[in-house]
N, C-alpha and C positions, 0 to 999 in steps of 0.2 A: 863440078862447079868451082870456078876460081874464086878466091877471096882476096879482097883488097882491104888491108887494115891501115887506117890513117889515124895518127895521133897528133892532134892540134894543141899547141900551147903558145904562150907569148914568145917563146924562143924560136918558133918555126913549126914545120910539119914534117913528120916522118911517115914514109910509106913503106909497107911491107906487102909484097904481092906473092900470093901462094897459088900453086896449081891445085887440082882437085884431090891430090893425095896429101895436101898440106905440106908440100916441099916448097921451101922458099925459092922463088924465081928471081926476085929483085928486091933490093932494099936501098932506099935513098932518102935524103932529107931535102927540104925545100924551104925557102924563105917567104914565098908568097903563094896565094891560092891560084893565081893565073898559071904559073909554071907547073904547079902540082896537077891541075886539071888538064893541061895540055899533055903532060906526061902520062896521066891515066888513060886518056883517049888513045894515045900512041901505043901504050901497052896492050890495050884491048885489040887494036888492029894488028899489032906485031904478033900476038899469040893467037889470033883468030878466035877471040872469045865472043860467043853469042850471048852469054849471060853470066853474071857473077854476083857475089854477095859483097856489098860495100859496108864496112864497119868503120864508123868515124867516132873516135873518142876525143871529146873536147876536155883536155886535162884540166884546164883552168876552171871550167864550169862544172866539172865532174858529171858529164853527160855523155851517153853513148847512143848513137843513132844507127839503125840498121836499114838497109835498102837493097832491093833486088834490082840490079842493072841488067836490062834486057838487050842493049846494043851499045856500041862504042860511045854514042852520044850521052848515054845514061851514066857513064863513069864520070861523075861530077861531084865535087864537094863545094858546099856553100858556107 
């Protein structure tokens, strides 16, 4: 299962995308949610990912959310 780690803060969002062996596939930063979500869905399609674990850390609120994404449309951060 692939893992997408997103760290949100007032300075922007950082994405780290890992494969099932926890090897880093991609790492990027984004200034807005629209671009991040578009990129997440593109990654899911690019790597043919059927499901993955979404880990979203809101740094400013000190909150972590976990979600299981079952298709490319589920790779979404709000």
